[in-house]
MARTIDO-471845 format. One record per residue (C-alpha): residue number from 1; residue in one letter; x, y, z. Coordinates in steps of 0.001 Angstrom, whole numbers. Layout:
(NUM,a,(X,Y,Z)) ...
END
This chain:
(1,x,(76739,56821,117769)) (2,x,(74061,58237,115503)) (3,x,(70897,56138,115943)) (4,x,(70223,55692,112221)) (5,x,(73838,54779,111530)) (6,x,(73773,52143,114258)) (7,x,(70551,50639,112949)) (8,x,(72079,50289,109483)) (9,x,(74961,48248,110896)) (10,x,(72653,45415,112055)) (11,x,(70281,42944,110482)) (12,x,(67845,40355,111851)) (13,x,(67940,36621,111127)) (14,x,(66174,33595,112607)) (15,x,(68601,31006,113970)) (16,x,(66752,27887,115075)) (17,x,(64054,29043,117479)) (18,x,(65759,32342,118224)) (19,x,(66110,35637,116396)) (20,x,(69618,37070,116139)) (21,x,(70179,40786,115544)) (22,x,(73807,40953,114483)) (23,x,(76316,43242,112829)) (24,x,(76264,43007,109049)) (25,x,(79913,41967,109037)) (26,x,(78706,38560,110289)) (27,x,(77014,36485,107582)) (28,x,(75970,32873,106898)) (29,x,(74726,32195,110420)) (30,x,(74098,28520,111225)) (31,x,(73025,27068,114596)) (32,x,(75673,24804,116150)) (33,x,(74627,24430,119784)) (34,x,(72487,25603,122673)) (35,x,(72395,25324,126437)) (36,x,(71278,27013,129622)) (37,x,(73664,29921,129034)) (38,x,(72715,30698,125452)) (39,x,(72441,29768,121783)) (40,x,(75543,29479,119585)) (41,x,(75799,29771,115822)) (42,x,(78640,29789,113343)) (43,x,(79148,32796,111079)) (44,x,(81584,34298,108617)) (45,x,(83277,37555,109653)) (46,x,(83784,39585,106478)) (47,x,(85982,42140,108247)) (48,x,(88645,39581,109158)) (49,x,(87735,36960,106551)) (50,x,(87386,34103,108992)) (51,x,(84742,31877,110520)) (52,x,(83600,32668,114065)) (53,x,(81135,31483,116675)) (54,x,(78479,33887,117978)) (55,x,(76801,33207,121313)) (56,x,(73604,35005,122200)) (57,x,(73242,34986,125980)) (58,x,(69915,33503,127001)) (59,x,(67690,36100,128709)) (60,x,(70568,37606,130715)) (61,x,(68347,39974,132693)) (62,x,(65478,37680,133673)) (63,x,(66738,37508,137283)) (64,x,(69761,38277,139456)) (65,x,(71318,34839,138974)) (66,x,(71283,35044,135180)) (67,x,(72510,38629,135223)) (68,x,(75407,37818,137547)) (69,x,(76405,34823,135421)) (70,x,(76357,36961,132282)) (71,x,(78553,39595,133953)) (72,x,(80944,36965,135305)) (73,x,(81299,35231,131934)) (74,x,(81960,38478,130101)) (75,x,(84505,39790,132616)) (76,x,(86420,36509,132826)) (77,x,(86518,36051,129055)) (78,x,(87894,39577,128666)) (79,x,(90652,38835,131191)) (80,x,(91796,35421,130025)) (81,x,(94203,35207,127089)) (82,x,(95721,31755,126563)) (83,x,(95896,29513,123514)) (84,x,(94006,26763,125368)) (85,x,(91158,29048,126446)) (86,x,(88573,30146,123903)) (87,x,(89325,33635,122636)) (88,x,(86810,36470,122871)) (89,x,(86952,38359,119570)) (90,x,(84111,40827,119949)) (91,x,(81090,41752,122082)) (92,x,(78126,43761,120895)) (93,x,(74491,44638,121456)) (94,x,(72047,45935,118838)) (95,x,(70269,48125,121386)) (96,x,(71161,51802,121392)) (97,x,(70642,52826,125028)) (98,x,(70812,51352,128520)) (99,x,(67025,51579,128750)) (100,x,(66600,49407,125640)) (101,x,(69499,47080,126442)) (102,x,(68452,43407,126558)) (103,x,(70690,41312,124265)) (104,x,(74376,40412,124591)) (105,x,(76316,38699,121806)) (106,x,(79769,37192,122354)) (107,x,(81912,36532,119281)) (108,x,(84496,33792,119758)) (109,x,(86878,31592,117846)) (110,x,(85119,28832,115927)) (111,x,(86366,25305,116505)) (112,x,(85575,22096,114609)) (113,x,(84067,19817,117287)) (114,x,(83627,19387,120998)) (115,x,(85288,16658,123013)) (116,x,(82064,14622,123115)) (117,x,(82522,14061,119387)) (118,x,(86290,13663,119446)) (119,x,(86327,10907,122067)) (120,x,(84179,8783,119742)) (121,x,(87058,8711,117269)) (122,x,(89961,6285,117203)) (123,x,(92813,8381,118585)) (124,x,(96400,7280,119043)) (125,x,(98453,7936,122167)) (126,x,(100051,11041,120685)) (127,x,(96728,12751,120134)) (128,x,(95289,11566,123448)) (129,x,(98268,12806,125419)) (130,x,(98426,16083,123486)) (131,x,(94750,16786,124124)) (132,x,(95268,16073,127831)) (133,x,(98343,18296,127891)) (134,x,(96409,21224,126452)) (135,x,(93551,20730,128934)) (136,x,(96051,20844,131781)) (137,x,(97711,23985,130370)) (138,x,(94342,25732,130157)) (139,x,(93318,24649,133660)) (140,x,(96683,25735,135089)) (141,x,(96264,29143,133473)) (142,x,(92823,29565,135045)) (143,x,(94008,28355,138443)) (144,x,(96934,30800,138302)) (145,x,(94342,33582,138448)) (146,x,(92270,31789,141097)) (147,x,(89550,30889,138577)) (148,x,(87655,27636,139123)) (149,x,(85703,26639,136033)) (150,x,(83131,24468,137925)) (151,x,(81576,22934,134804)) (152,x,(84471,21299,133007)) (153,x,(83109,18505,130813)) (154,x,(83526,17261,127229)) (155,x,(80856,19567,125798)) (156,x,(82733,22586,127224)) (157,x,(86025,21583,125607)) (158,x,(86420,22194,121883)) (159,x,(88970,20960,119356)) (160,x,(90163,21866,115873)) (161,x,(91213,19398,113215)) (162,x,(94888,20222,113866)) (163,x,(94394,18883,117428)) (164,x,(94310,22357,119001)) (165,x,(92123,22311,122137)) (166,x,(90377,25124,124006)) (167,x,(88234,25375,127138)) (168,x,(85045,27431,126934)) (169,x,(81888,28497,128824)) (170,x,(82658,30597,131899)) (171,x,(79086,31247,132951)) (172,x,(79546,29144,136096)) (173,x,(83196,29917,136817)) (174,x,(84184,31409,140161)) (175,x,(87294,33024,141574)) (176,x,(88724,30879,144359)) (177,x,(90122,33648,146514)) (178,x,(86794,34762,147932)) (179,x,(86405,32094,150603)) (180,x,(82706,31897,149797)) (181,x,(80927,28552,149970)) (182,x,(80428,27469,146372)) (183,x,(77340,25417,145697)) (184,x,(78096,22039,144132)) (185,x,(74805,21860,142280)) (186,x,(76155,23708,139262)) (187,x,(78559,20879,138469)) (188,x,(77107,18617,135790)) (189,x,(76153,15395,137500)) (190,x,(78415,12850,135828)) (191,x,(81511,15027,136209)) (192,x,(81281,15734,139939)) (193,x,(84363,14945,141991)) (194,x,(83886,12662,145026)) (195,x,(84296,15566,147449)) (196,x,(81547,17453,145607)) (197,x,(79196,14474,145843)) (198,x,(79825,14209,149583)) (199,x,(78970,17871,150011)) (200,x,(75591,17618,148333)) (201,x,(73454,15959,150969)) (202,x,(71980,12534,150683)) (203,x,(69310,12475,148005)) (204,x,(68804,9246,146066)) (205,x,(70848,10427,143051)) (206,x,(73784,11474,145209)) (207,x,(73780,8176,147103)) (208,x,(73704,6338,143767)) (209,x,(76640,8375,142492)) (210,x,(78711,7753,145605)) (211,x,(77975,4013,145433)) (212,x,(79134,3898,141817)) (213,x,(82405,5620,142739)) (214,x,(83265,3285,145608)) (215,x,(82132,186,143696)) (216,x,(84899,930,141207)) (217,x,(87598,2493,143394)) (218,x,(86812,851,146704)) (219,x,(85632,2267,150028)) (220,x,(88089,4990,151095)) (221,x,(90528,4433,153922)) (222,x,(89941,5244,157579)) (223,x,(92497,8036,157208)) (224,x,(90231,9695,154660)) (225,x,(87112,9139,156767)) (226,x,(88710,10900,159732)) (227,x,(89030,14073,157627)) (228,x,(85260,14251,157133)) (229,x,(82861,15984,159458)) (230,x,(80833,13669,161650)) (231,x,(77607,13653,159640)) (232,x,(79372,12954,156334)) (233,x,(81569,10305,157960)) (234,x,(78506,8555,159379)) (235,x,(76904,8587,155942)) (236,x,(80000,7070,154285)) (237,x,(80453,4456,157009)) (238,x,(76834,3348,156631)) (239,x,(77197,2658,152920)) (240,x,(78101,-871,151749)) (241,x,(81849,-1557,151747)) (242,x,(83576,-2363,148478)) (243,x,(87066,-3638,147763)) (244,x,(87164,-1939,144374)) (245,x,(89056,-3089,141306)) (246,x,(92658,-2833,140211)) (247,x,(93314,-294,137493)) (248,x,(94516,-3121,135244)) (249,x,(90980,-4512,135438)) (250,x,(89245,-1124,135221)) (251,x,(91387,-67,132243)) (252,x,(92749,-3157,130447)) (253,x,(95160,-2757,127545)) (254,x,(92390,-3462,125030)) (255,x,(90794,-86,125862)) (256,x,(93923,1799,124801)) (257,x,(95452,2349,121367)) (258,x,(98599,482,120450)) (259,x,(101780,1711,122093)) (260,x,(103325,4601,120176)) (261,x,(106420,3766,118168)) (262,x,(107300,7403,117501)) (263,x,(106935,8836,120974)) (264,x,(107213,5736,123183)) (265,x,(103858,6458,124777)) (266,x,(102315,3368,126285)) (267,x,(99042,2124,127723)) (268,x,(100857,1521,131015)) (269,x,(101730,5228,131232)) (270,x,(98162,6278,130437)) (271,x,(96838,3861,133063)) (272,x,(99321,5181,135635)) (273,x,(98109,8734,135040)) (274,x,(94481,7632,135426)) (275,x,(95426,5833,138628)) (276,x,(96853,9065,140039)) (277,x,(93906,11186,138871)) (278,x,(91081,8921,140018)) (279,x,(91801,9175,143722)) (280,x,(88929,9792,146149)) (281,x,(91085,11697,148651)) (282,x,(91709,15065,146954)) (283,x,(94802,15667,149100)) (284,x,(96428,12592,147512)) (285,x,(95196,13185,143983)) (286,x,(97763,14267,141408)) (287,x,(97884,18053,140969)) (288,x,(97802,19870,137638)) (289,x,(101502,20741,137963)) (290,x,(102390,17127,138761)) (291,x,(100265,15835,135875)) (292,x,(102086,18151,133463)) (293,x,(105339,16433,134487)) (294,x,(103958,12914,134142)) (295,x,(105703,10784,131448)) (296,x,(102473,10468,129484)) (297,x,(102144,14264,129297)) (298,x,(105561,15913,129571)) (299,x,(106643,14946,126043)) (300,x,(104781,18120,125001)) (301,x,(106049,20359,127799)) (302,x,(106694,23904,126607)) (303,x,(107380,26592,129253)) (304,x,(105756,29299,127124)) (305,x,(102489,27341,127249)) (306,x,(102695,25936,130768)) (307,x,(104034,29075,132445)) (308,x,(102111,31685,130462)) (309,x,(101464,34870,132506)) (310,x,(98268,34488,134548)) (311,x,(95248,36577,133587)) (312,x,(94704,39714,135615)) (313,x,(91140,39877,136904)) (314,x,(90243,43550,136886)) (315,x,(87149,43181,139073)) (316,x,(88505,42068,142449)) (317,x,(84976,41758,143894)) (318,x,(83700,39643,141016)) (319,x,(82052,37016,143201)) (320,x,(81195,39076,146266)) (321,x,(79155,41520,144205)) (322,x,(75415,41499,144888)) (323,x,(73202,43788,142841)) (324,x,(69693,44231,141601)) (325,x,(68952,43155,138024)) (326,x,(69013,46791,136904)) (327,x,(72413,47319,138525)) (328,x,(73817,44178,136875)) (329,x,(72356,45391,133604)) (330,x,(74204,48688,133871)) (331,x,(77497,46948,134726)) (332,x,(77162,44616,131729)) (333,x,(76215,47502,129455)) (334,x,(79416,49304,130451)) (335,x,(81470,46173,129741)) (336,x,(79844,45739,126323)) (337,x,(80345,49413,125497)) (338,x,(84006,49163,126520)) (339,x,(84476,46114,124272)) (340,x,(82803,47850,121346)) (341,x,(85075,50869,121756)) (342,x,(88174,48682,121915)) (343,x,(87107,46852,118750)) (344,x,(86580,50153,116922)) (345,x,(90078,51191,117974)) (346,x,(91578,48087,116425)) (347,x,(92108,45971,119550)) (348,x,(91363,42419,118433)) (349,x,(91870,39437,120722)) (350,x,(91998,35750,120088)) (351,x,(93514,35806,116615)) (352,x,(94571,32231,115897)) (353,x,(98260,31416,115922)) (354,x,(99612,29764,112823)) (355,x,(100949,26255,113077)) (356,x,(104479,27604,112829)) (357,x,(104043,29717,115945)) (358,x,(103477,26756,118232)) (359,x,(104624,23598,116467)) (360,x,(108212,23376,117617)) (361,x,(108757,19645,117123)) (362,x,(108329,17119,114360)) (363,x,(105924,15209,116588)) (364,x,(103547,18175,116693)) (365,x,(103705,18413,112917)) (366,x,(102202,14925,112764)) (367,x,(99153,16179,114668)) (368,x,(98034,18632,111998)) (369,x,(94929,16558,111318)) (370,x,(93153,14147,113635)) (371,x,(92512,12173,110489)) (372,x,(88804,11579,110856)) (373,x,(86202,11985,108132)) (374,x,(84091,14037,110577)) (375,x,(86657,16839,110376)) (376,x,(87578,16400,106746)) (377,x,(84064,16325,105323)) 
END
């Protein structure tokens, strides 16, 4: 592209503590979040007359780790296409050449809130079970391609006011088929599974976490202990023994909404699902497929959502790749250039489905609005 023409397509704006250099089609930028992977703002896309989210990757070429994460996130987002996974609408860079290349901007669907905010609201069983159903659909879709998210937590799950849910942030995701040892340290502390905690060594925080798990669920059985290697087994056996609590005591009825009259969803069903999910022994924990068939979840079951074709990962060596920063930079530049060309040619991903495209039942029609002033302000 002509250098002067390209420069005219962009403008600079300060967003929080960062400067964004974005295409002029994106206006009204407002900061909405930040993290280790980048800064996110909302914007209005004048080309498609819709609101979007723009993520500026945080210093993607400062070292090999950051560069690899940036490449992984971009490649995986390009591959995945499911209604419960955040859609990648556009990718661009304001720099004109590989030598100048330093900034990557990802344009995504804009949602109304993350799950941290939603779980503070008073939700009925229908909305709770529907949100869980969508999470499971998204996770199943990722697993079908061998993708492990590795940082699934409320702040990485976003929701719209019509109760639509999407999973985001693939900077730490890995493909499971590699057989490589995946470090557990990337998993946000309070969302680590028991098996991850046991694989982390025995620092004070990890010991504290393990104690909190077994205080609630009880010391695992001897059958489970025999599956552990000797050093981990010795560690577990030397911790205090706890009987744990019944799930009726851990999750009494008062913590749940009233039983649903419309859909017959009950606190007892929700508690049963929790009981099957919160199992220390991963081999006995309910699977995603089994959870989708659970009575608390399967009222929403739709084969087109549950059995959607798995994403095809084009880069088969995504996780085995090891490169210098400059080599990662060139790979990312090619991906960005490819995305820009596809956008110019009219290939647009992640366009939102209308309610009519996915609301097949009267029950789903009742979920059009979560009904909270936070969304309706």
